[in-house]
C-alpha atoms as one frame of an Amber mdcrd trajectory, in Angstrom:
protein
  -0.002  -0.014   0.002   2.992   2.298  -0.374   1.777   5.560  -2.054   2.890
   5.982  -5.688   2.595   9.773  -5.651   2.034  12.516  -3.127  -1.712  12.568
  -3.737  -1.945   9.082  -2.276  -0.046   9.912   0.949  -2.264   9.675   4.053
  -1.716  12.293   6.716   1.232  14.733   7.071  -0.805  17.433   5.334   1.362
  20.104   6.950   4.116  18.897   4.538   2.411  17.390   1.480  -0.980  19.086
   1.464  -1.785  21.486  -1.470   0.427  24.555  -1.207   2.648  23.109   1.554
   6.447  22.920   1.326   7.004  19.364  -0.056   3.936  19.695  -2.334   5.421
  22.874  -3.785   8.861  21.212  -4.196   7.347  18.334  -6.125   5.130  20.506
  -8.321   8.104  22.735  -9.243  10.485  19.771  -9.478  12.880  21.776  -7.323
  13.764  19.156  -4.758  16.260  19.682  -1.927  17.724  17.109   0.358  15.725
  16.620   3.578  15.475  14.679   6.818  12.133  13.290   7.841  11.977  12.780
  11.569   9.251  11.100  13.609   7.881   7.905  15.191   7.851   4.591  13.337
   5.042   3.924  10.825   4.110   7.561  10.249   4.971   7.886   6.533   8.653
   8.766   6.201   9.368   6.114   3.645   6.008   6.635   2.050   6.724  10.345
   1.473  10.092   9.561  -0.039   8.636   7.025  -2.479   5.740   9.330  -3.292
   8.172  12.176  -4.101  10.036   9.855  -6.455   6.788   8.638  -8.043   5.525
  12.182  -8.608   8.780  13.440 -10.102   9.635  10.278 -12.097  13.170  10.303
 -10.647  14.894   6.982  -9.927  14.378   5.928  -6.284  16.758   3.894  -4.217
  16.582   2.862  -0.611  19.486   2.101   1.691  20.026   1.740   5.434  22.781
   3.854   7.021  23.510   1.161   9.635  23.623  -2.023   7.513  24.465  -0.962
   3.964  28.062  -0.315   3.030  29.997   2.447   1.361  30.081   0.262  -1.734
  26.298   0.260  -1.814  26.404   4.045  -1.778  28.920   4.056  -4.634  26.515
   2.008  -6.785  23.785   4.575  -6.235  26.129   7.438  -6.991  27.300   5.900
 -10.282  23.675   5.434 -11.307  22.986   9.066 -10.487  25.940  10.218 -12.594
  24.505   8.328 -15.580  20.796   9.175 -15.137  21.189  12.709 -13.840  19.389
  12.500 -10.450  18.542   9.764  -8.010  16.392  10.104  -4.935  18.117   8.193
  -2.127  16.113   7.243   0.940  18.628   6.658   3.686  16.954   4.955   6.577
  18.296   5.331  10.132  20.397   8.288   8.949  21.356   9.072  12.539  23.647
   5.990  12.345  25.573   7.231   9.279  29.283   6.906  10.036  31.942   9.442
   9.072  33.383   7.472   6.111  29.972   7.159   4.418  29.143  10.755   5.248
  32.393  12.083   3.727  31.760  10.053   0.591  28.140  11.295   0.309  28.565
  15.022   0.933  30.153  16.038  -2.434  27.329  14.306  -4.313  24.721  16.190
  -2.270  26.486  19.405  -3.241  26.519  18.507  -6.938  22.797  17.711  -6.937
  23.264  14.167  -8.355  21.818  12.728  -5.148  18.606  14.053  -3.536  18.965
  12.654  -0.034  15.870  11.929   2.031  17.003  10.778   5.433  14.584   8.981
   7.712  15.041   8.807  11.478  13.109   8.258  14.671  15.795  10.209  16.590
  15.910  13.919  17.080  18.147  15.191  14.230  19.186  18.279  16.128  20.767
  15.987  18.738  21.725  12.809  16.874  22.685  13.816  13.341  26.078  15.240
  12.290  25.997  19.028  11.689  27.617  18.528   8.247  24.556  16.568   7.116
  22.093  18.868   8.908  23.465  21.985   7.228  22.810  20.473   3.775  19.271
  19.342   4.416  15.860  20.625   5.372  14.437  19.024   8.524  10.748  18.137
   8.570   8.941  16.511  11.487   6.240  13.969  10.776   3.533  13.148  13.361
   1.524  10.085  14.339  -1.467   9.749  12.075  -4.885  10.862  13.283  -7.667
   8.283  13.749  -9.448   9.603  10.683  -6.352   9.294   8.511  -5.726   5.800
   9.831  -9.322   4.765   8.897  -8.826   6.151   5.331  -5.683   4.018   4.939
  -7.355   0.873   6.348 -10.366   1.336   4.045  -8.022   1.689   1.109  -6.155
  -1.506   2.022  -9.413  -3.441   2.342 -10.620  -2.218  -1.049  -7.440  -2.397
  -3.165  -7.382  -5.760  -4.979  -3.812  -5.389  -6.339  -1.723  -4.040  -3.447
  -4.128  -4.550  -0.562  -6.602  -7.151   0.661  -9.367  -6.363  -1.836  -9.467
  -9.857  -3.238 -10.278 -11.301   0.143 -13.949 -11.290   1.256 -13.394  -9.374
   4.505 -16.041  -7.861   6.728 -14.752  -5.877   9.684 -17.110  -4.414  12.246
 -16.812  -0.778  13.347 -15.619  -1.602  16.877 -12.823  -3.784  15.480 -11.734
  -1.054  13.051 -11.716   1.556  15.822  -9.608  -0.742  18.006  -7.210  -1.283
  15.088  -6.586   2.431  14.517  -6.485   3.477  18.159  -4.348   0.617  19.556
  -1.423   1.373  17.259  -1.142   5.028  18.349  -0.788   6.585  14.934   1.584
   3.906  13.582   0.021   2.933  10.233   2.535   0.202   9.494   1.566  -1.580
  12.739  -2.128  -1.186  11.901  -1.743  -2.627   8.394   0.384  -5.481   9.702
  -2.278  -6.283  12.349  -5.038  -6.114   9.749  -3.127  -8.513   7.420  -2.422
 -10.959  10.196  -6.041 -10.912  11.354  -7.376 -11.445   7.828  -4.971 -14.216
   6.842  -5.315 -16.138  10.092  -9.113 -16.070  10.226 -11.136 -18.737   8.442
 -14.160 -17.898   6.262 -17.572 -18.085   7.887 -20.522 -20.086   6.570 -21.494
 -17.070   4.437 -18.103 -17.108   2.687 -16.790 -13.934   4.404 -13.841 -13.454
   6.770 -15.368 -11.752   9.801 -12.976  -9.574  11.807 -14.390  -8.700  15.157
 -12.974  -6.877  18.175 -11.468  -9.976  19.738  -9.648 -10.971  16.553  -8.146
  -7.492  16.068  -7.056  -7.274  19.755  -5.244 -10.631  19.417  -3.511  -9.515
  16.215  -2.420  -6.082  17.429  -1.680  -7.301  21.039  -0.706  -4.171  22.937
  -1.042  -0.421  22.589   2.168   0.976  21.161   2.859   3.835  23.478   5.627
   6.218  22.456   7.570   6.277  25.723  10.570   4.155  24.905  13.446   4.598
  27.374  16.032   5.868  24.943  14.184   7.467  22.046  12.868  10.957  21.406
   9.384   9.956  22.552  10.770   9.233  26.024  12.129  12.732  26.443   8.932
  14.317  25.079   6.886  12.345  27.594   9.101  13.206  30.553   9.044  16.898
  29.451   5.228  16.897  29.230   5.076  15.201  32.610   7.096  17.906  34.386
   5.373  20.791  32.580   1.919  19.399  33.480   2.877  19.214  37.163   4.410
  22.714  37.011   1.195  23.954  35.427  -0.917  22.329  38.135  -2.876  20.121
  35.686  -3.584  16.966  37.712  -5.258  15.052  34.914  -2.537  15.739  32.317
   0.183  14.823  34.797  -1.550  11.502  35.649  -1.863  10.794  31.892   1.877
  11.163  31.312   2.618   9.272  34.545   0.458   6.438  33.177   2.508   6.432
  29.933   5.744   6.129  31.864   4.313   3.411  34.100   3.075   1.515  31.019
   6.630   1.681  29.661   7.872   0.271  33.006  10.274   3.179  33.432  10.410
   3.596  37.214  13.968   5.062  37.210  12.899   7.967  34.987   9.758   8.573
  37.020  11.765   8.632  40.240  14.430  10.969  38.914  11.946  13.396  37.336
   9.624  13.533  40.365  12.612  14.328  42.600  13.638  17.161  40.283  10.103
  18.513  40.036   9.610  18.485  43.827  12.665  20.651  44.506  12.659  22.712
  41.311   8.953  23.582  40.866   7.500  23.314  44.375  10.594  23.878  46.471
  10.344  26.304  49.313   6.604  26.933  48.750   5.936  23.538  50.373   9.056
  21.751  51.672   7.004  18.905  53.319   5.689  17.934  49.895   9.283  17.553
  48.700   9.990  15.177  51.583   6.765  13.220  50.966   7.668  12.896  47.256
  10.970  11.255  48.177   9.160   8.899  50.559   6.671   8.045  47.813   9.490
   7.230  45.356  11.182   5.000  47.945   7.907   3.197  48.551   7.357   2.707
  44.793  10.867   1.318  44.404  10.298  -1.166  47.198   6.877  -2.206  45.885
   7.638  -2.295  42.173   4.841  -2.233  39.624   1.896  -2.495  39.600   1.490
  -1.461  43.276   4.191   1.224  42.938   1.766   3.301  40.872  -0.192   4.108
  44.090   2.416   6.167  46.026   3.502   7.775  42.740  -0.048   8.902  42.063
  -0.222  10.351  45.612   2.952  12.327  45.005   1.902  13.594  41.530  -1.477
  14.835  42.772   0.060  16.602  45.769   2.760  18.285  43.645   0.209  19.433
  41.119  -2.046  20.963  43.729   0.760  22.424  45.884   1.789  26.080  45.687
   4.801  26.475  43.458   8.133  28.308  43.826  11.282  28.131  41.729  13.164
  30.599  43.956  15.742  28.013  45.124  16.842  26.992  41.617  16.887  30.640
  40.551  19.003  31.546  43.573  21.713  28.926  42.991  21.711  29.739  39.219
  22.201  33.439  40.055  25.184  32.550  42.303  26.683  30.304  39.640  26.272
  32.934  36.960  28.049  35.601  39.072  30.835  33.067  39.806  31.247  32.301
  36.089  31.475  36.028  35.403  34.537  36.222  37.690  32.822  37.740  40.736
  34.110  36.004  43.829  36.992  37.727  45.727  38.992  36.505  48.686  37.350
  34.755  51.617  37.313  37.135  54.593  40.067  36.288  57.094  37.759  35.826
  60.029  35.965  32.965  58.172  39.128  31.065  57.258  40.075  27.823  58.933
  41.765  28.443  62.277  42.239  24.809  63.437  45.980  24.645  63.037  49.040
  26.146  64.755  50.054  29.457  63.320  46.590  30.440  62.039  46.396  33.356
  64.455  49.685  34.756  63.154  48.115  34.884  59.665  45.047  36.628  61.058
  42.820  33.643  60.185  39.720  33.260  62.375  40.803  35.812  64.993  37.887
  38.166  64.646  35.215  35.552  64.052  32.012  36.015  66.071  30.376  32.763
  67.103  26.570  33.352  66.492  25.522  30.964  69.324  27.204  33.240  71.842
  24.716  36.017  70.988  20.994  36.603  71.625  18.765  34.707  69.191  21.913
  33.005  67.841  22.697  35.795  65.437  25.269  38.575  65.215  26.085  41.153
  62.457  29.084  39.902  60.528  30.335  39.946  56.937  30.337  36.562  55.223
  30.713  37.383  51.513  34.044  38.501  50.071  34.528  42.266  49.829  34.040
  42.651  46.078  30.585  41.026  46.237  29.546  41.790  49.828  26.186  43.247
  48.701  25.266  40.506  46.265  21.755  39.074  46.611  20.946  35.802  44.799
  17.766  34.673  46.555  14.567  36.505  45.661  11.780  34.913  47.691   8.321
  34.175  46.393   5.302  34.083  48.680   3.035  31.473  47.133   2.880  29.322
  50.242   2.925  29.844  53.968   6.382  28.326  54.342   8.138  30.658  51.955
   6.174  33.607  53.233   7.784  32.975  56.617  11.180  32.472  55.032  10.801
  35.667  53.020  10.019  37.667  56.133  13.014  36.262  57.972  15.318  36.728
  54.950  14.394  40.358  54.511  14.767  41.013  58.183  18.264  39.536  58.208
  19.294  41.369  55.060  18.158  44.693  56.553  19.944  44.025  59.814  23.161
  42.924  58.061  23.239  45.995  55.825  22.732  48.405  58.682  25.512  46.951
  60.807  27.890  49.375  62.421
């Protein structure tokens, strides 16, 4: 069911729809090399073959990981003879330097129109030399409506699809097929083919595909939350941003994705970061309870571990928020990186060795516990930055309101010292 031209491509209308960038390239026959980046089964290879079919250029397909430099040489020689070859290079993020160096001059000459396909983020995983010579286009999981169009085409097409088979699929089964594969059309078509070819005809001569048959053929929802791929980082990012934005339901949805992927280490690490970065001083007890919930989940494992994690996520979502602590340490680091530090005051230096007093180390230090309320005016920062202020309190919760009041009181007292 691979599309033969861009009019047959299902989905990705932001790229191949009328008037969109790839559509315009094809119509003008002014192709440039590109990288198509997105989840499996969303049309990267289909778009490449459709471009070739629409422009009538020769089309070759190689894999950057498994095909050799010699395979590339064969394609290049063909391009030199025919004028232009569209080369789909799958898994382009795994292209090694030798193959890359061989390929680059032919991209420059225009003999090879490279269409790289990858599930990895090209801005992170693809060499800059390749990136600078290509346009980068992101493809997305197909919508349910697009998936249904493609399934109906496959059922009706007698040459390339299953049209010669007397198949009847009920609406619930079709809905399960297009939703269970999470926008991955390849998985949906594979599941449909398996279901059709493994099911005997009924007494009426038809192959009846019901919900149970489709569920057996597709098996499990294909959630994009793999532990190493781009989808993982997108899910973790959405998880943190949902908690930061106090959206309980969205946060629980992304937590469910990560639980379904079995990725407890990522959940534990991200929740620890969220607790101290986004809630922080607005509600310190929530931070402590989050760590306890993580420890409980690690001891319980899944599926029971989901319970303390859900408790923590809901509390963090509904807690007052403050990023004042991370901002404070980042302010201090930034000043340090700019060269603002100075010499540590003598009275703060280590005095636990013979001869320290002769150097003036520690001699004028005032021990705060010897004074009322365990505080005394005293300079702690080096002279060049003695008036620096890194912490800017927020007052979104009762805890930081109290901290803010104390901080401002101490700052005022310190700066008015005699």
